[in-house]
N, C-alpha and C positions, 0 to 999 in steps of 0.2 A: 110323586115325591123323586123323580129323578129332572124335572123341570127345576124344581126348589135348588136341587143339588148343584144343577147349570148354571141358576141364577149364582148362586151364591161363589161360585170358583170364577166367575168375568169379571166380578164386585171388583176384585186389586188389580186387574188386569186393566179396567177402564178408572179406576180412578189414578194409577200410575199413568196411562195417556194423558190423560184430564193434568196431572201436574205437569208431566214434561211439558205441554201444548202452552201452559199460563206461564213454565218457568221464561218460555220462546217469549212469548208475548211481551212478557217484563223487560227482557233485557233487549228488545228493539228500541232502535231510537234512529234517529235522521243519519247516522253513519255506513248502520248497518241494514235496512230498509227503506223503504218508496215514500216513507212518514219527511213531513217537512220536519224544517229544522222548528220552528214557532212549537209545533209538536213537543218537543223536548224535554223534560223536566227541567227544572230550576238549579239543580246540583252540580258545584262547581268539578270539571274536569281537571286532571293534574297536567300539569303546565309544559308545554313541550320543551325537550331537551334543547340546548342548545347546540349548532352545529360544529362550534369552535368554545374552545378553552379561553377564559379569561387570560391575560398576560400578567395582571397584579401592575401595570402602569397606568397612570393617571392621563387621559386626553389630556391633549394643548400643546401648546408648545414648551420649549424646556425652560426651567427657572432665569438662567442667566441670559438668555437669548432676547436680543433688545426686541428682536421680530424687523417683519421687512414691510419697511410703506414705497409705496408708488410716486415720487415726488419728479 
């Protein structure tokens, strides 16, 4: 009878440990483990934020500038 009580009391602890272990394995990818990048899932990751903000200006020369040519 005592052994049965011990087994019943150990089940929740085991399941919690097992659940934690499985969560850790699911969260592992090539960035936080030694797995190769090819083993990562195909889920899209968030794009990295640019280091500088866009100024709002268009690239290239000014509209009225004739542009310089070497002659």
